[in-house]
Legacy VTK file of the C-alpha trace (Angstrom):
# vtk DataFile Version 3.0
C-alpha trace
ASCII
DATASET POLYDATA
POINTS 282 float
0.456 -0.292 -0.079
1.299 4.116 -0.583
0.162 6.819 1.408
-1.804 8.993 -1.434
-0.843 12.733 0.038
3.192 11.021 -0.011
2.727 10.376 -3.304
0.930 14.423 -4.785
3.691 16.128 -1.973
6.604 14.616 -4.300
4.579 15.030 -7.231
4.446 18.677 -5.844
7.796 19.351 -6.200
8.465 17.213 -9.760
6.166 19.354 -11.282
7.314 22.284 -9.465
11.166 21.780 -10.504
9.838 20.832 -14.050
8.692 24.569 -14.335
4.767 23.274 -14.655
2.152 25.680 -13.918
0.125 25.184 -11.261
1.532 22.079 -9.783
-1.115 21.269 -6.728
-4.044 21.159 -9.363
-2.309 19.427 -11.700
-1.024 16.798 -9.194
-4.670 16.548 -7.264
-6.493 16.556 -10.909
-4.323 13.079 -11.547
-5.281 11.264 -8.567
-8.356 11.774 -8.727
-8.290 10.404 -11.785
-6.394 7.403 -10.499
-7.376 7.032 -7.039
-10.548 8.366 -7.018
-9.480 11.344 -4.715
-10.591 14.645 -3.364
-8.947 17.513 -2.092
-11.075 16.895 1.164
-10.639 13.337 1.331
-6.677 14.727 1.644
-7.758 17.002 3.910
-10.215 14.797 6.085
-7.723 11.854 6.487
-4.695 9.658 4.924
-5.667 7.754 2.363
-4.051 4.968 1.434
-3.568 3.151 -2.354
-2.620 -0.490 -3.984
0.551 -0.822 -5.298
-0.530 -0.554 -8.903
-2.535 2.366 -8.503
0.575 4.228 -6.764
2.389 2.903 -10.331
-0.301 4.233 -12.500
-0.056 7.816 -11.005
3.839 7.880 -11.882
3.036 7.391 -15.059
0.633 9.814 -15.526
2.673 12.103 -13.296
6.049 11.253 -15.843
3.465 11.709 -18.577
2.686 15.503 -17.346
6.045 16.269 -16.733
7.562 15.713 -20.374
5.336 18.949 -21.652
1.746 16.547 -22.289
-1.107 18.261 -21.621
-3.363 18.395 -18.464
-6.197 17.509 -20.250
-4.366 14.311 -22.961
-2.860 12.926 -19.706
-6.508 12.343 -17.640
-7.941 11.728 -21.281
-10.913 14.178 -20.763
-12.358 17.331 -19.876
-14.692 19.532 -18.341
-17.173 21.871 -20.494
-19.530 23.924 -19.599
-20.314 21.574 -17.421
-20.188 18.339 -20.084
-16.904 15.635 -19.845
-15.609 15.646 -23.355
-13.114 12.862 -24.221
-9.705 14.120 -25.324
-6.257 12.260 -26.592
-4.348 13.748 -29.178
-5.089 14.210 -32.313
-8.235 16.882 -30.980
-7.997 19.944 -30.306
-8.342 20.676 -26.110
-12.054 22.512 -25.203
-10.725 25.364 -23.182
-13.270 28.096 -20.855
-11.941 30.708 -23.484
-14.638 29.351 -25.879
-17.374 29.271 -23.553
-17.791 33.742 -24.572
-18.474 31.570 -28.149
-20.945 29.833 -26.728
-22.406 32.102 -24.025
-23.326 34.336 -27.544
-24.614 31.404 -29.308
-27.109 30.611 -26.407
-28.069 34.537 -26.209
-29.329 33.808 -30.262
-31.109 30.673 -29.840
-32.856 31.810 -26.962
-37.020 30.848 -27.768
-36.445 29.464 -30.774
-38.220 26.367 -31.432
-35.654 23.032 -32.851
-33.529 25.917 -35.037
-31.242 24.113 -37.213
-27.414 24.844 -36.320
-24.046 23.777 -38.175
-20.583 23.998 -36.222
-18.111 24.009 -38.883
-14.159 22.902 -37.658
-16.070 21.117 -34.714
-12.808 19.409 -33.018
-13.918 17.648 -30.139
-17.177 18.348 -30.650
-17.559 20.464 -27.573
-19.812 23.885 -28.628
-22.107 20.957 -30.426
-23.161 18.723 -28.007
-23.016 21.892 -25.382
-25.531 23.724 -27.999
-27.796 20.946 -28.887
-28.455 20.157 -24.755
-28.950 23.216 -23.897
-31.572 24.061 -27.086
-33.094 21.203 -28.698
-31.428 22.522 -31.778
-30.647 20.026 -34.751
-27.020 20.432 -34.532
-24.577 19.032 -37.515
-20.926 19.506 -36.566
-18.373 18.745 -39.677
-15.249 17.784 -39.063
-12.448 17.157 -41.354
-9.638 14.960 -39.023
-10.488 11.243 -39.233
-8.372 11.777 -35.682
-10.798 14.035 -34.171
-13.870 12.276 -35.660
-13.986 9.057 -33.198
-13.591 11.531 -30.584
-15.959 13.587 -32.034
-18.288 10.647 -32.303
-17.715 9.025 -28.456
-17.999 12.557 -27.365
-21.788 12.208 -28.928
-22.461 8.823 -27.711
-20.638 9.588 -24.168
-23.355 12.909 -23.547
-26.253 11.460 -24.873
-26.464 14.027 -27.613
-28.771 13.338 -31.087
-25.656 15.816 -32.888
-25.060 14.957 -36.447
-21.597 14.439 -37.551
-20.576 14.436 -40.767
-16.783 14.253 -41.630
-15.950 17.340 -44.100
-13.191 19.641 -45.380
-15.044 22.945 -45.150
-12.754 24.098 -48.278
-14.732 22.081 -50.296
-17.830 20.453 -48.531
-20.788 23.358 -48.907
-22.985 22.081 -51.229
-23.464 19.272 -49.316
-25.552 21.869 -47.609
-29.103 23.359 -48.693
-29.576 26.939 -49.386
-30.927 29.375 -46.966
-31.481 26.162 -44.325
-30.197 26.609 -40.694
-30.564 29.730 -37.699
-26.881 29.454 -36.884
-23.547 28.701 -37.975
-21.173 29.689 -35.760
-16.701 28.586 -35.820
-14.125 27.611 -33.449
-11.839 27.785 -37.110
-8.295 27.228 -36.175
-6.611 30.968 -36.726
-3.081 30.793 -35.475
-0.783 32.248 -38.098
1.688 29.626 -39.139
4.910 31.415 -38.483
3.846 31.750 -34.464
3.005 28.218 -33.826
6.039 26.509 -33.747
6.628 30.146 -30.766
3.508 28.542 -28.327
3.625 26.714 -25.071
5.146 23.942 -24.940
1.680 21.823 -24.322
0.242 22.912 -27.334
2.491 21.683 -29.555
1.480 17.574 -28.448
-2.416 19.691 -29.944
-3.237 19.243 -34.313
-1.137 21.535 -35.778
-4.223 21.091 -38.438
-6.767 22.594 -35.113
-4.106 25.712 -35.105
-3.153 26.609 -37.939
-4.817 29.967 -39.684
-2.458 30.325 -42.760
0.574 32.926 -43.306
-2.539 35.490 -41.770
-4.329 33.565 -39.261
-7.674 34.161 -40.996
-7.935 31.408 -44.220
-10.709 29.689 -42.394
-12.636 32.893 -41.850
-12.650 34.050 -45.170
-13.720 30.178 -46.799
-16.669 30.534 -44.442
-17.456 33.230 -45.323
-17.568 33.360 -48.725
-19.049 29.964 -49.262
-21.382 29.597 -46.315
-23.132 32.737 -45.864
-25.899 31.149 -48.180
-26.116 28.737 -46.182
-28.417 30.503 -43.060
-32.127 32.048 -43.394
-32.698 35.412 -43.818
-31.768 37.086 -39.884
-29.971 33.723 -38.918
-26.437 33.795 -37.530
-23.146 33.507 -38.556
-20.414 33.431 -35.405
-16.452 32.460 -34.879
-14.318 32.336 -32.336
-11.696 34.533 -32.787
-8.126 35.010 -32.344
-6.304 38.434 -30.024
-6.116 41.488 -33.134
-9.145 39.632 -35.389
-11.936 41.234 -34.938
-11.998 43.804 -37.475
-11.291 42.604 -40.201
-12.881 39.624 -40.099
-16.221 41.999 -39.062
-14.595 43.892 -42.720
-15.517 40.314 -44.125
-19.401 39.669 -42.828
-19.848 43.314 -43.663
-19.150 42.669 -47.449
-20.817 39.453 -47.382
-24.317 41.197 -46.156
-24.681 41.135 -42.576
-25.321 43.045 -39.760
-25.720 43.994 -36.149
-21.879 42.908 -35.685
-20.417 42.507 -32.454
-18.621 40.379 -30.240
-17.880 39.300 -26.617
-14.942 40.214 -24.231
-12.354 36.374 -22.810
-12.044 37.621 -18.705
-8.211 38.262 -20.358
-10.303 41.022 -21.805
-9.745 40.114 -25.148
-12.223 40.268 -28.037
-13.337 36.471 -28.151
-15.908 36.074 -29.939
-17.612 37.914 -33.076
-21.334 37.098 -34.680
-23.400 39.431 -37.229
-27.027 38.409 -39.146
-28.123 38.195 -42.052
-29.989 40.942 -43.464
-33.321 40.017 -44.478
-34.049 40.493 -47.491
LINES 1 283
282 0 1 2 3 4 5 6 7 8 9 10 11 12 13 14 15 16 17 18 19 20 21 22 23 24 25 26 27 28 29 30 31 32 33 34 35 36 37 38 39 40 41 42 43 44 45 46 47 48 49 50 51 52 53 54 55 56 57 58 59 60 61 62 63 64 65 66 67 68 69 70 71 72 73 74 75 76 77 78 79 80 81 82 83 84 85 86 87 88 89 90 91 92 93 94 95 96 97 98 99 100 101 102 103 104 105 106 107 108 109 110 111 112 113 114 115 116 117 118 119 120 121 122 123 124 125 126 127 128 129 130 131 132 133 134 135 136 137 138 139 140 141 142 143 144 145 146 147 148 149 150 151 152 153 154 155 156 157 158 159 160 161 162 163 164 165 166 167 168 169 170 171 172 173 174 175 176 177 178 179 180 181 182 183 184 185 186 187 188 189 190 191 192 193 194 195 196 197 198 199 200 201 202 203 204 205 206 207 208 209 210 211 212 213 214 215 216 217 218 219 220 221 222 223 224 225 226 227 228 229 230 231 232 233 234 235 236 237 238 239 240 241 242 243 244 245 246 247 248 249 250 251 252 253 254 255 256 257 258 259 260 261 262 263 264 265 266 267 268 269 270 271 272 273 274 275 276 277 278 279 280 281
């Protein structure tokens, strides 16, 4: 048998030496995954675990010490109160994306069975959350064959009715009828190609195709505005997550395509993290 608290204390020391932010949070998350203990369990007593579980804890800790994202080590992550499977090949859901989600939920509030299209869906975090929160008929489009198993699993494990479709947004617009959707949204790749290698090391584990927005970070916005605007009903909304400093350029793209009432929301860091607008009615 091994003392769980002793293992966590040693893990905190190793994570701190490795320069991992918030080592206590990381070690506790791994302990919860392996041992099923919480912070309150540790305060209340000194739980012990089987040696084999101690070895598993050490193995997962080693992955985190190497720089692998905590979310991949755990194999799952929470987003807006829902649990999503994640791992190599799929982008990790982030708190910043809840900004876009809340904008979409506000638009859909009170609508009966709205049609929603989520482009570059990845893990399906946005698609599943929107479907569960609103009862919308959601279609999630994802290109990557590595991400699709996560998307499928997350739809099933959240008992969601989201329809999954494999497709490349640069070529698949013709698969969808015109004037059909109440809302089209996307959290597309938006990092400039030249900046990807300079991001923090954890991000290097995530799929490059989920990050790379081309030379200026905007190729997906241009393609979606150009090819998918016609898929919206008049008065329907187009919404994006944004990278820092992209609001004005994307706003201009949307105005030129016939959108009005363009606005957005800030994340907790004060960055304009979302943009949305409604298609002019005839």
